[in-house]
MARFI-167039 format. One record per atom (N, C-alpha, C): residue in one letter; x, y, z. Coordinates in steps of 0.02 Angstrom, whole numbers, plus 50000, padded with zeros to 5 digits. Layout:
<atoms>
aXYZ/...
</atoms>
This chain:
<atoms>
v545575351644225/v546055358144225/v546105358744153/g546145363944130/g546215364644055/g546885368544024/w547375364944032/w547985370344012/w548285366743959/g547985366743890/g548185366943826/g548675357643829/g548935358143752/g549335351543754/g549015345743778/r548785341643723/r548435335843749/r549075330343754/e548975327143802/e549385320943818/e549575316243748/g550235316043736/g550315310443675/g550375316443618/g549885318143583/g549985324543527/g550285329743545/r550235330543608/r550535337443633/r550215343643589/e549655343143570/e549125348143528/e549105354243572/g548985358943546/g548865366443579/g548685371943535/g548635378043549/g548525383043505/g549185384043484/s549315388743425/s550025389143401/s550105397743383/f550685400043427/f550665406943415/f551225408443395/s551405411843343/s552065414143317/s552045420043294/r552435426743280/r552595431243279/r552185431243188/t552515426443166/t552225427543087/t551485423543084/s551315419643124/s550645419343116/s550085423843124/a550315427443180/a549815433743195/a549995440343131/l550555438743108/l550615444443040/l550175441642990/t550295436542971/t549915431542911/t549135433842941/k548895432842997/k548295434743007/k548075441042985/a548505445343018/a548465453142994/a548315454842931/d548685452142892/d548745451742822/d547825450842795/a547715443942811/a547305441042785/a546725445642801/s546505450242849/s545935452642863/s546195458942901/t545765463742900/t545995470142931/t546125468643004/p546705470543037/p546675469043117/p546375474443130/k546055473443201/k545825478643251/k546405482143280/p546325489743289/p546885493943312/p546855493643373/p547555491843392/p547675492943477/p547255495143524/q546965493243567/q546585499043616/q546715496443685/c546775501543733/c546955499843792/c546225501743840/v546075494243875/v545605494843912/v545725491643983/a545045492644020/a545245490544101/a545285482744099/i545585480244142/i545535472544165/i544985471544204/p544625468244167/p543895467344214/p544125462844276/a543665463144322/a543605459144385/a543505451444370/d543125450344329/d543075442944304/d543605439944261/l544145444044247/l544655439944210/l545125436744268/r544915432744298/r545255430444357/r545975429744367/l546225427044306/l546925426144290/l547335433044300/c547165438244280/c547455443044284/c547335448644318/h546715449844363/h546355454244386/h546825457744446/s547465453044470/s547695454944525/s548535455444521/v548545457144438/v549275455744431/v549855460844440/g549285467344449/g549805472844480/g549765478244445/y549315478644398/y549335484944341/y548405485344311/d548195489444293/d547365488244273/d547195489544211/k547755490844172/k547485490644113/k547755486744055/m547605484943998/m547825479643950/m547645480443879/v548025478043845/v547935478943767/v547555473043735/l547235475643700/l546665470843646/l546935474043582/p546995469543527/p547075462143544/p547725460743583/n547785454343615/n548345453543657/n548895450343627/l549365447643656/l549775445943629/l549845437743596/l549435435843612/l549185428643596/l548435429343532/d548425436143513/d547985437243460/d547235436743467/h547245436543526/h546375437643554/h546015443443549/e545465444543503/e545365450243478/e544725454743537/t544415450043564/t543795452043594/t544055449243683/m543725454143731/m543735452143801/m543405445543823/a542945443343771/a542555438643787/a543145431843780/e543495431843715/e543835427643716/e544575428043742/v544825432043778/v545205432643828/v545045429043884/k544455430543914/k544155428543976/k544085420443959/q543875417743900/q543665411143894/q544345406143904/q544875409243866/q545575406743851/q545945406143926/a545865411743956/a546235413944013/a546045409744067/s545375409344075/s545105404944133/s545325400444146/s545535394044090/s545755389044093/s546395386944141/w546695393744144/w547305393244178/w547395395344254/v546755396444285/v546655399444350/v546985394544386/p546685388144389/p546975382644423/p547675381944433/l547965381444384/l548685381344375/l548885387744417/l548725392444419/l548885399344454/l548905398344538/n548365392844546/n548065392144625/n548665385944646/k548995382544599/k549405377044619/k550145378744653/n550245385844639/n550705389144655/n551565385644629/c551505383944566/c552155380144552/c552575384044530/h552565392444517/h553215395044517/h552885402344531/f553395407744566/f553025414644584/f552985417744530/g553325416344457/g553255421044410/g552655419544369/t552335413944382/t551755412144343/t551235415744317/q551055420844358/q550415425744345/q550645431144292/l551385433544318/l551755438144271/l551785435344199/f552055429244199/f552165426944132/f551475426244082/l551045423344124/l550315421644076/l550145428344057/c550115433044102/c549835438944104/c550015444444050/s550495442244036/s551055447643996/s550865446343932/l550625439643909/l550115438043856/l549595438443851/f549185436043901/f548485436343903/f548225441643918/a548605447043952/a548275454543971/a548955458043975/p549255459743915/p549815464343919/p549815472543926/i550275473843957/i550105479943988/i550145484843939/c549765491643940/c549805496643902/c550385500243874/l550755498743820/l551425501943812/l551225504443722/d551805509443708/d551805510943642/d551935505543604/r552145500543622/r552525493843601/r552425488343627/p552305482243591/p552235477043629/p552755473543650/i552845472443716/i553355469443756/i553315461843773/y553685456943750/y553665450243753/y553805448243833/p553615442043850/p554095440743926/p554765437443909/c555135436943945/c556015435443940/c555785428343925/r556095425543877/r556335417443872/r556505414843936/w556855417043982/w557215413744031/w556555413244090/l556075419244085/l555415418744127/l555165413444106/c554755412644043/c554685407744014/c554845400144022/e555365399444028/e555845393044037/e555815390644104/a555965394544159/a555795394844227/a555045391644254/v554665397344212/v553795394244242/v553755386244219/r553995385844134/r553755379044102/r554145373244158/d554625375244167/d555105370144219/d554735367844282/s554435371644303/s554265372444380/s553395368844364/c553165371944311/c552455370344297/c552265365644258/e552625362744210/e552315357444167/e552435350144213/p552755348444255/p552745343144300/p552065343744321/v551905349444360/v551155349244392/v550765347044343/m550725349844283/m550285350544242/m550115341244219/q550725339244217/q550705331844184/q550175327044235/f550195329144296/f549675325644339/f549025326644307/f548855331144272/f548155332444252/f548145329344178/g548765326744150/g548605324944079/g548835329944017/f549065336144050/f549255341243994/f550095341743994/y550245343643939/y551025346943927/y551055353743921/w551685355943918/w551595364643906/w551445365743816/p550975369543832/p550695371043743/p551165372843690/e551035372443628/e551325375043580/e551405382043568/m550655384243592/m550635392743591/m551105396343645/l551495392143691/l551885395643742/l552555392443729/k552665391743680/k553495390243660/k553985393243689/c554375392843718/c554935397843745/c555295401643699/d555465395143656/d555945398643612/d555745405343555/q554995407243561/q554895412143522/q554845419143560/f555255417743616/f555115424443661/f555955426243659/p555835433043658/p556675435143663/p557115434343716/q557705433343699/q558145432143752/q558635437743765/d558955442543725/d559275448643753/d558855454443742/d558415454943700/d558075461143687/d557655461043749/v557255469343742/v556925471443807/v556335467143809/c556225464843873/c555665457743884/c555375459843964/i555055457243955/i554535458144035/i554995452144075/a555165453944131/a555525450444183/a555365451344241/m555595447044317/m555445449944369/m556025447744406/t556075451944481/t556485450044524/t556425443044565/a556845440344591/a556685432844630/a556315435444691/p555815432144724/p555275433244779/p555775432744833/n555545437244886/n556125434944952/n555735427644980/a556175425545022/a556155419045053/a555505417345068/t555165421345110/t554375418945122/t554005416445059/e554075420745000/e553615418744961/e553935411944912/a554575411844926/a554905403644882/a554355398744866/s554345396744808/s554005390744794/s554015384144844/k553445381044851/k553435376144899/k554105369644888/p554335367944926/p554775362444923/p554675357744887/q554835353744834/q554635346744821/q554815341444841/g554835336544824/g555105330944858/g554325325544889/t554215326044939/t553655323944973/t553075327444961/a552985332244916/a552435336244895/a551705332844894/v551265335844923/v550595331144908/v550365332544834/c550255327044811/c549985325444733/c549505331544722/p549765335744666/p549355340944645/p548615342644649/p548185335744619/p547535335344603/p547115334944686/c547755333744735/c547405331344800/c547505337444844/d547815342744816/d547945348544872/d547655353644830/n546985352844874/n546405357144865/n546225360444919/e546055368244916/e545645369944970/e544925368444971/m544675369945019/m544005367345017/m543725375145024/k543595378044962/k543305383844948/k542855384544892/s542195385444897/s541745385744847/s541965386644792/d542265394844783/d542425396544714/d542915392344687/a543535390644725/a544045384744688/a543735378644668/i543185375044726/i542915370844698/i542705370844630/l542175375644625/l541825378144565/l542275377544493/e542755382344520/e543365381144461/e543525376244443/h543775370444483/h543755363644464/h543285361344429/l542625362044441/l542075358644420/l542035359944346/c542125367744340/c542115369244271/c542665366444225/a543135366244243/a543865365444195/a543815355844185/s543345352944243/s543385346844242/s542775343544159/e542925337844151/e542615335144108/e541935331644125/f542155329444179/f541505325444223/f541655325444306/a541145325844342/a541205323344412/a540735319944433/l540875316144496/l540555312344510/l540665310944590/k539995309644635/k539925307444704/k540105301844697/m540585299044757/m540965291244747/m541085290344806/k541005283044820/k541325278544871/k541965274644839/i542305274844873/i543055270744846/i543115264644877/k543175258344844/k543225251844863/k544085250744889/e544435253144824/e545265252244859/e545645256344810/v546295259244827/v546745262244808/v547345257444791/k547575255744730/k548135251144711/k548765256444679/k549385253444684/k549935258344627/k549965254244575/e550105257844503/e549985253944446/e550595258144397/n551045256044381/n551465260744337/n551545267044346/g551745267744402/g551985276044449/g551105279444460/d550585275544444/d550165278644458/d549635276744507/k549155281344538/k548745278144600/k548215276944558/k547875268344562/k547405267844532/k546645266044577/i546255270944563/i545625271244618/i544905267644593/i544915262244625/i544255258344614/i543695259544639/p543275263344604/p542655264244642/p542145258544669/r541805259944734/r541375254644750/r540485257644727/k540425264344721/k539765266344716/k539815273044687/k539525274644634/k539675281744601/k538925285744577/k539065291144587/k538385295044553/k538725300244517/a538255301444441/a538625305944405/a538395313144417/l538725318944426/l538525325744438/l538495328844366/k539075326644331/k539105330544270/k539685324844227/l539395323444168/l539545317044128/l540065319244065/g539885325144043/g540295325943988/g540235321943927/t540805320343907/t540665313743846/t540705309143873/i540685306043928/i540745300243965/i539925297043961/k540045290743924/k539415287643902/k539235282643977/k538405281943974/k538365280044040/k538545271444060/k538735268743988/k539025261244003/k539645263044014/e540105267144001/e540755267944021/e540795270244106/l540295273944118/l540335276144189/l540255268444224/k539945263544211/k539715258444256/k540415253444282/k540925254344200/k541635251244221/k542065255344253/l541925261444272/l542575267644277/l543095265644320/i543565266944299/i544215265444359/i544555273444338/l544715275144397/l545095282444383/l546005281244410/y546365285944382/y547055285844388/y547215293044419/l547675292044470/l547955299244501/l548705298244439/k548795301244402/k549295302044351/k550055304544401/n550375298144388/n551045299444422/n551005300844485/g550485297944526/g550295299444594/g550595293744649/a550895289444616/a551035280744659/a551385284444717/d551845289144719/d552155290344773/d552035297744817/c551545301044799/c551595307944818/c550945306544877/p550875310144939/p550315308244979/p549735312144945/c549255308744966/c548445310944957/c548095309745020/h548095315645048/h547765314045123/h546915311545120/q546655315145062/q545955312845062/q545785305045067/l546365302845024/l546285293545025/l546525289645084/d546725293745139/d546825289345196/d546275287045242/n545735290245224/n545075286245245/n544595285345201/l544425280145180/l544065277645122/l543375275545148/s543135278445209/s542525275845238/s542095281545214/h542235289145187/h542045294245164/h541565294345106/q541245297245078/q541015298945018/q541515303844986/f541515304244933/f542025308944891/f541775313744835/l541835320244824/l541705321944754/l542335321144707/i542325319244671/i542925317844615/i542715320344557/m543325323544526/m543235327844466/m543845323044419/g543775325244347/g544265322644312/g544155323644250/r544685320644204/r544605321644133/r544815314644101/k544505313844034/k544715308643988/k545375308743951/v545935306343964/v546615307943916/v546745299643887/k546865300443815/k546995292543786/k546365287743802/t546505282743839/t546105279543874/t545975277143943/q546275282843964/q546175283244043/q545975288144072/y545465288344138/y545165291344168/y545485296544220/l545885301944200/l546195304944261/l545825309444306/l545815307244383/l545655311744423/l546045319044427/t545695324744437/t546015331244429/t545825334644494/a545495332244536/a545235336044597/a544895329744641/i544995330944704/i544595326244755/i544255330544817/h543895329544840/h543555334244893/h543245329244939/k543305328445010/k542915324845056/k542105329345046/w541655323045027/w540955326145025/w540675325745094/d540675333845112/d540515335745186/d540115340345180/k539395338245196/k538905343745203/k538865347045244/k539125346645300/k539315350645365/k539725355545348/n540065355145303/n540605361945290/n540225366045253/k540395372345281/k539975376945236/k540365379845180/e540835379645155/e541105381245101/e540785375945040/f540815369945069/f540545364545030/f539705364245021/k539285368045077/k538555369145052/k538745373745006/k539045381745016/k539045384044953/k539235382144890/f539475377444876/f539805374744805/f539095370944799/m538825367244841/m538205363244817/m537795368444786/k537605373344821/k537165378244798/k537275380944730/k538035383244719/k538245386444662/k538095380044596/m538145374644622/m538205370044577/m537705367744520/k537165370344563/k536535369944515/k536475373844465/t536745379444471/t536835385644390/t537485387044383/p538045382544386/p538845385044385/p538725390344321/e539175395444329/e539425400944280/e540035399244265/c540085394544215/c540655392144179/c540755395144114/s541335396544093/s541715398844048/s541615392344006/t541575391743930/t541545386143892/t542225380443890/f542635379743942/f543165376743957/f543445371143898/q542745367543889/q543125359943850/q543055362943794/s542805369243758/s543205371943682/s543945373443680/v544155375643735/v544685379143740/v545445376343697/f545575369543720/f546125365843699/f545885360643658/k545435357843627/k545015352743585/k545655350943545/
</atoms>
């Protein structure tokens, strides 16, 4: 999953009104234009309005750039960490066409950040600099939302499932995870231990489906970690007799598990995924937050 801000250095893009202005001074800015939100801008296609302004409020000038940057946030949206996540992100990635730009309210940013950053940390990410909440207006006119009704309330925390294990067996969702991961493996697991607040996963046998930056010799001694996962349930790991599809990314010296599925060739959706995997249509996620 690719949500900005590397662990440790907390890197990420940086956006502020001043940086946007400086960029505008340096080169002739494109005049704002109102365009249709395309169906393949998955993050915002269902946001509730159908036209957006380009350049957007994150200074992306082309639709290709918007799609590339926005696509890495789709997996977070699927985690339902806050009911305002889509509205907040789309107010920046795909702002509604108005005669002047309106930014999201600071409190909306803080509410989404406070609910979603703990989920992001399971994947080795922090809230990125480009979405720093103190750059957004507190009292001015801003994008907000009303609280959801009881049926839409966020899932209760506590013994909530570890986010990397909370996955639907849907071919598109699995493909999204594959695209947003640095590596993917078919694996049998020898054992699972707890270590420093993480779950440590020791493989028995593995086959690389996507290697990314991992060298073959690293693959031999690969050990995976479910970040902050020592005490949250991961039902896939209840029965280690299966083979698994495991995806992940490297953060510092650790290989983090970011998604796990039972390798189930009888499952219709899994079979669909296996077909699509041969020619995956991925945006270039890897370059988004390097």
